[in-house]
NUKE-869108 format. One line per 5 residues: number of its first residue (from 1); for each residue x, y, z of C-alpha. Coordinates in steps of 0.5 Angstrom, whole numbers, plus 500, padded with zeros to 3 digits. Layout:
BEGIN
NUM	X Y Z ~ ... $
//
This chain:
BEGIN
1	535 031 431 ~ 528 034 432 ~ 529 042 433 ~ 528 044 440 ~ 526 051 443 $
6	529 056 449 ~ 525 061 451 ~ 528 067 456 ~ 526 073 459 ~ 532 078 458 $
11	534 085 462 ~ 538 090 461 ~ 536 091 454 ~ 536 099 452 ~ 534 100 445 $
16	532 096 439 ~ 538 096 437 ~ 539 091 444 ~ 535 086 442 ~ 538 086 435 $
21	544 085 437 ~ 542 080 441 ~ 539 076 435 ~ 545 077 431 ~ 550 074 435 $
26	546 068 438 ~ 545 066 430 ~ 552 066 429 ~ 553 060 434 ~ 553 054 431 $
31	546 051 432 ~ 542 056 432 ~ 537 056 427 ~ 533 061 429 ~ 532 067 434 $
36	527 072 436 ~ 528 077 441 ~ 523 083 443 ~ 526 089 445 ~ 518 091 448 $
41	516 084 452 ~ 523 084 454 ~ 524 076 451 ~ 527 071 446 ~ 526 065 443 $
46	531 061 440 ~ 531 055 436 ~ 537 050 437 ~ 540 043 435 ~ 541 040 441 $
51	547 036 439 ~ 551 042 437 ~ 549 047 442 ~ 546 047 449 ~ 542 052 452 $
56	547 054 457 ~ 551 056 452 ~ 546 061 448 ~ 544 064 456 ~ 552 065 456 $
61	552 069 450 ~ 547 073 452 ~ 550 075 458 ~ 557 076 455 ~ 554 081 451 $
66	552 085 458 ~ 544 083 459 ~ 541 079 464 ~ 538 073 463 ~ 532 069 466 $
71	527 063 464 ~ 524 064 471 ~ 519 069 470 ~ 518 071 477 ~ 526 072 478 $
76	525 076 471 ~ 521 081 475 ~ 525 081 481 ~ 531 083 476 ~ 527 088 472 $
81	524 092 479 ~ 532 092 481 ~ 535 095 475 ~ 529 100 475 ~ 530 102 482 $
86	538 103 480 ~ 537 107 474 ~ 532 111 479 ~ 538 112 484 ~ 542 114 478 $
91	538 119 475 ~ 537 122 481 ~ 544 123 483 ~ 546 125 476 ~ 540 130 475 $
96	542 133 482 ~ 550 134 481 ~ 548 137 474 ~ 545 142 477 ~ 550 143 482 $
101	555 143 476 ~ 551 148 472 ~ 550 153 478 ~ 558 153 480 ~ 559 154 473 $
106	556 161 473 ~ 557 163 479 ~ 564 160 482 ~ 562 160 489 ~ 569 156 491 $
111	574 160 487 ~ 580 157 485 ~ 577 151 488 ~ 571 151 483 ~ 573 147 478 $
116	576 141 482 ~ 570 142 486 ~ 567 141 479 ~ 572 135 477 ~ 570 131 482 $
121	562 132 482 ~ 563 129 474 ~ 568 123 476 ~ 562 121 481 ~ 557 122 474 $
126	561 119 469 ~ 563 113 473 ~ 557 111 477 ~ 551 114 474 ~ 554 113 467 $
131	557 105 468 ~ 553 102 465 ~ 554 106 458 ~ 561 104 459 ~ 559 096 461 $
136	554 095 455 ~ 559 100 450 ~ 565 095 452 ~ 560 089 450 ~ 558 092 444 $
141	564 094 441 ~ 567 086 443 ~ 562 084 438 ~ 563 089 433 ~ 556 092 435 $
146	556 099 435 ~ 550 102 439 ~ 547 108 443 ~ 551 106 449 ~ 558 107 445 $
151	555 114 442 ~ 554 116 449 ~ 560 113 451 ~ 564 117 446 ~ 561 123 447 $
156	561 123 455 ~ 568 121 455 ~ 571 126 450 ~ 568 131 454 ~ 570 129 461 $
161	578 126 459 ~ 579 133 455 ~ 577 137 461 ~ 581 133 465 ~ 587 133 461 $
166	586 141 462 ~ 586 140 469 ~ 592 136 470 ~ 596 137 464 ~ 594 145 463 $
171	601 148 461 ~ 601 143 455 ~ 595 146 452 ~ 594 152 448 ~ 592 158 453 $
176	586 159 447 ~ 584 152 449 ~ 584 152 457 ~ 577 150 457 ~ 573 145 461 $
181	566 142 459 ~ 565 137 465 ~ 557 140 465 ~ 556 138 458 ~ 558 131 460 $
186	555 130 466 ~ 548 134 463 ~ 548 129 457 ~ 548 123 462 ~ 543 126 466 $
191	538 127 460 ~ 539 120 457 ~ 538 117 464 ~ 532 122 464 ~ 530 118 458 $
196	531 111 460 ~ 526 113 466 ~ 521 115 462 ~ 521 110 457 ~ 522 104 463 $
201	516 107 466 ~ 513 107 460 ~ 514 100 458 ~ 512 098 466 ~ 505 101 465 $
206	504 099 458 ~ 506 092 460 ~ 501 090 465 ~ 495 089 461 ~ 500 084 457 $
211	501 081 464 ~ 495 079 465 ~ 493 076 459 ~ 500 072 460 ~ 497 070 467 $
216	491 067 463 ~ 496 061 461 ~ 497 057 466 ~ 505 055 468 ~ 505 048 468 $
221	501 043 464 ~ 500 035 465 ~ 502 032 459 ~ 500 024 458 ~ 507 020 457 $
226	506 012 458 ~ 499 012 460 ~ 502 017 467 ~ 501 024 468 ~ 508 028 468 $
231	508 035 470 ~ 512 040 465 ~ 513 047 464 ~ 506 049 459 ~ 512 054 456 $
236	516 047 453 ~ 510 044 450 ~ 510 042 443 ~ 506 040 437 ~ 504 032 438 $
241	504 033 446 ~ 498 030 449 ~ 496 034 456 ~ 490 033 460 ~ 485 037 463 $
246	480 037 469 ~ 475 042 472 ~ 476 048 473 ~ 483 049 470 ~ 486 053 464 $
251	488 049 458 ~ 496 051 457 ~ 496 050 449 ~ 493 051 443 ~ 490 044 441 $
256	485 039 438 ~ 480 035 443 ~ 482 027 442 ~ 478 024 448 ~ 472 027 453 $
261	467 033 453 ~ 466 040 456 ~ 464 047 457 ~ 470 052 455 ~ 470 058 458 $
266	473 063 452 ~ 470 070 454 ~ 478 072 456 ~ 480 071 448 ~ 472 071 445 $
271	468 076 449 ~ 463 070 449 ~ 459 071 455 ~ 457 064 456 ~ 461 057 456 $
276	461 053 449 ~ 461 046 449 ~ 467 042 446 ~ 467 036 444 ~ 472 030 440 $
281	476 034 434 ~ 474 041 436 ~ 479 046 437 ~ 481 050 443 ~ 486 055 446 $
286	490 056 451 ~ 488 061 457 ~ 481 059 456 ~ 478 055 463 ~ 475 048 463 $
291	468 050 467 ~ 466 042 468 ~ 469 036 464 ~ 475 032 463 ~ 479 033 456 $
296	485 030 453 ~ 488 035 448 ~ 493 034 443 ~ 497 040 442 ~ 498 042 434 $
301	501 049 436 ~ 508 052 440 ~ 507 056 446 ~ 509 062 442 ~ 505 061 436 $
306	498 060 441 ~ 492 065 440 ~ 494 068 446 ~ 501 069 444 ~ 499 073 438 $
311	495 078 441 ~ 501 078 446 ~ 505 080 440 ~ 500 085 437 ~ 499 088 443 $
//
């Protein structure tokens, strides 16, 4: 059977090791021949044998790792925005509580109840603000992938549960070991969340240029099958498909003209200010605009191999 490809957007990856983990786990699935996952663009491309595995099984495996998966770019953007808002809220709560906890450690404002107030505040940070560390760490451990989330979960849990043990079972601890470290746990979570927030914000700004580039390529293509035009997703085009492009439309993929002549505006790729005349046997690129004429183009490259895709990958 010919090799099929699956292109998805993956949300929730927090470091390069996350993308490596998705690649490692999906490659173990019988029927998956190749997996390419980018942390920077939050995308995954999987090549598989449809007789051995289905796209749903690949997606289910990724979700089992604790990441969100979407084939719809708009839905992915909504999930990404929701994730960023949640991250910001958790950072604010962790930051404010960290400041309060540090003040309480220095002032003993509540007297004998001081440590109990700190314990209550630290519990909020540990299991609300730091909840994602636990969920991703558990998924990573189940797949024998020891990433940053495992490290943070272990470090903060050690400080939190040791301190909780001192609070509830202090009589069983030697007197010189009856100390609490809730401040360390909450500060670690707050600072890591701050780092993640700054990283996500920087990535968001940096990918604005990528979005503009990716928007150059149309989402829908008209494929000629049995002398009929059928609309398909542009990223599903494969070498050998024949697509029809009319005046004013963007070319959906890299290919070779097999019928028609046209003026092509390639300014967004080459910087040429004037349209270029193209005829039969000439090559055209995804994202360029057909200003006048009519073309039938035989696709020569997959969506992830086009000139536009390569520029996006370099960025």
